[in-house]
C-alpha positions as CSV (number, residue, x, y, z in Angstrom):
1,X,28.7,-5.8,33.3
2,X,29.5,-8.4,36.1
3,X,32.5,-9.2,37.7
4,X,31.6,-12.6,38.1
5,X,32.7,-16.4,36.8
6,X,32.5,-15.9,32.9
7,X,35.4,-12.8,33.9
8,X,36.8,-14.6,36.7
9,X,35.8,-16.8,39.1
10,X,35.2,-13.9,41.9
11,X,32.2,-15.4,43.7
12,X,31.4,-12.0,46.1
13,X,30.4,-10.3,42.7
14,X,26.8,-11.3,41.9
15,X,23.6,-9.4,40.6
16,X,22.4,-11.5,42.6
17,X,23.1,-9.4,45.6
18,X,22.1,-5.9,44.7
19,X,18.6,-6.7,45.9
20,X,19.1,-9.7,48.0
21,X,17.7,-7.7,51.4
22,X,21.4,-8.3,52.5
23,X,23.7,-5.4,53.3
24,X,27.3,-7.2,54.4
25,X,29.9,-8.4,51.7
26,X,27.5,-8.8,49.4
27,X,28.3,-6.9,46.5
28,X,27.9,-6.5,42.7
29,X,31.0,-4.9,41.2
30,X,32.1,-4.4,37.6
31,X,35.4,-4.4,38.4
32,X,38.1,-5.2,35.6
33,X,42.0,-3.7,35.4
34,X,41.0,-1.3,33.1
35,X,37.5,0.5,34.8
36,X,34.9,0.7,32.2
37,X,33.2,4.0,31.0
38,X,30.0,3.1,32.7
39,X,27.6,1.0,33.3
40,X,23.9,0.3,34.6
41,X,22.5,-1.6,37.0
42,X,18.0,-2.7,36.6
43,X,16.0,-4.7,38.1
44,X,12.3,-5.6,36.9
45,X,9.5,-5.4,39.1
46,X,6.8,-8.0,40.2
47,X,7.2,-11.4,41.7
48,X,8.2,-13.7,38.9
49,X,7.0,-12.2,36.0
50,X,7.2,-8.7,35.3
51,X,4.4,-6.2,36.1
52,X,3.4,-2.5,36.5
53,X,4.1,-0.2,39.3
54,X,4.0,3.0,40.4
55,X,7.3,4.4,42.1
56,X,8.5,7.6,42.9
57,X,11.9,6.3,45.6
58,X,14.9,4.5,44.8
59,X,17.4,3.8,47.8
60,X,21.4,3.0,47.1
61,X,23.9,1.1,48.9
62,X,27.3,1.5,47.3
63,X,29.9,-0.5,48.0
64,X,33.8,1.1,48.2
65,X,37.2,-0.5,48.2
66,X,40.5,0.0,46.4
67,X,39.5,-0.5,43.0
68,X,35.5,0.3,43.5
69,X,33.4,3.6,44.2
70,X,30.2,5.1,44.2
71,X,29.4,6.8,41.0
72,X,31.1,9.9,40.0
73,X,27.5,10.9,38.3
74,X,24.4,8.7,37.9
75,X,20.6,8.2,36.5
76,X,17.6,7.0,38.0
77,X,15.5,5.7,34.7
78,X,12.2,3.7,33.8
79,X,11.6,1.8,31.1
80,X,9.2,3.1,28.5
81,X,9.7,-0.3,25.4
82,X,6.5,-2.2,24.7
83,X,8.0,-5.5,25.1
84,X,10.3,-6.9,28.7
85,X,12.4,-9.6,27.2
86,X,14.3,-11.2,30.1
87,X,17.7,-11.4,29.9
88,X,19.4,-14.8,29.4
89,X,22.0,-13.7,31.3
90,X,21.1,-10.9,34.1
91,X,24.3,-10.3,34.8
92,X,25.6,-9.5,31.2
93,X,22.7,-8.1,29.4
94,X,25.0,-6.4,27.4
95,X,26.3,-9.4,25.7
96,X,22.3,-9.9,24.3
97,X,22.2,-7.4,21.3
98,X,18.4,-8.0,20.3
99,X,17.7,-7.3,24.5
100,X,15.6,-4.0,24.3
101,X,17.1,-3.0,27.7
102,X,20.2,-1.8,25.5
103,X,18.6,0.8,23.5
104,X,19.0,4.1,25.7
105,X,15.7,5.1,23.2
106,X,13.7,2.7,25.8
107,X,15.0,4.4,29.2
108,X,14.0,7.8,30.6
109,X,15.3,9.6,33.3
110,X,13.4,10.4,36.4
111,X,12.1,14.0,37.1
112,X,12.6,16.2,40.1
113,X,14.8,14.0,41.7
114,X,16.1,14.9,45.3
115,X,18.8,12.7,47.2
116,X,19.3,12.3,50.6
117,X,22.4,12.5,51.2
118,X,22.9,15.5,49.5
119,X,26.4,14.2,47.9
120,X,26.6,10.0,47.3
121,X,27.3,8.2,50.0
122,X,29.8,4.8,49.6
123,X,28.9,3.9,53.4
124,X,25.4,4.4,54.1
125,X,22.7,4.0,52.0
126,X,21.6,7.0,49.4
127,X,18.0,7.4,49.7
128,X,16.1,9.1,46.0
129,X,12.7,10.7,45.6
130,X,11.3,11.4,42.3
131,X,7.9,12.3,40.4
132,X,6.2,9.1,39.8
133,X,6.3,6.7,37.5
134,X,4.3,3.5,36.2
135,X,7.0,1.1,35.0
136,X,7.8,-2.7,35.0
137,X,11.8,-2.2,35.2
138,X,14.0,0.8,36.5
139,X,18.0,1.0,36.3
140,X,20.3,3.2,38.1
141,X,22.6,4.3,35.1
142,X,26.5,5.6,36.4
143,X,29.9,6.9,35.5
144,X,32.6,6.1,37.6
145,X,35.1,8.2,39.6
146,X,38.4,8.5,37.8
147,X,40.3,5.4,37.9
148,X,37.7,3.3,39.5
149,X,35.2,0.7,38.6
150,X,31.3,1.0,40.3
151,X,30.2,-1.1,43.3
152,X,26.7,-1.5,44.7
153,X,25.4,-3.5,48.3
154,X,21.6,-2.8,47.5
155,X,19.1,-1.3,45.4
156,X,15.6,-1.1,46.8
157,X,12.4,0.8,45.3
158,X,9.4,0.6,46.9
159,X,5.8,0.6,45.1
160,X,2.9,3.7,46.3
161,X,-0.6,1.9,46.7
162,X,-3.8,4.2,47.3
163,X,-5.6,1.3,49.4
164,X,-9.2,1.9,49.5
165,X,-11.2,2.6,52.2
166,X,-14.0,0.4,53.1
167,X,-15.4,1.0,56.3
168,X,-16.2,4.8,55.8
169,X,-20.0,6.1,56.3
170,X,-21.4,8.8,53.9
171,X,-23.5,11.0,55.9
172,X,-24.3,13.7,53.1
173,X,-23.4,15.0,50.0
174,X,-23.4,18.6,49.2
175,X,-23.4,20.8,46.3
176,X,-22.3,24.2,46.1
């Protein structure tokens, strides 16, 4: 759910802003007068088309004002469903009842999550590491603080790659 033109004409609250590389006034929020009990924000990995990636990290910069805050609690999850269906309305995936992203059975919570800083910040970027997962989609599923909505300025994840070393020389092989 996004507080955007479908809800009110507020141009600052757009889902596209959560991964635009800009951390300033650009933001996504789910603000409404009566805060929602929770929401998730996800992103599909790849360049144009969904691609499987090996991911073990996520960075999140939350937005805070009089109505929005960082989450009270959250889970970082990866998609394990059989099919990736690109949403028709990325700001309102929940309105697409048949989209498999809305089925919690298609998501698994990452393991061995480590946060830096330990307490979620609404000012500075939060860095998270976890056991490596192979997926096409990540999401952060959040519960808001009492009386608040959720806000995010930026989310990033980086693929772990092993680059082949092509300039080595084998000088011998030994077997014990």
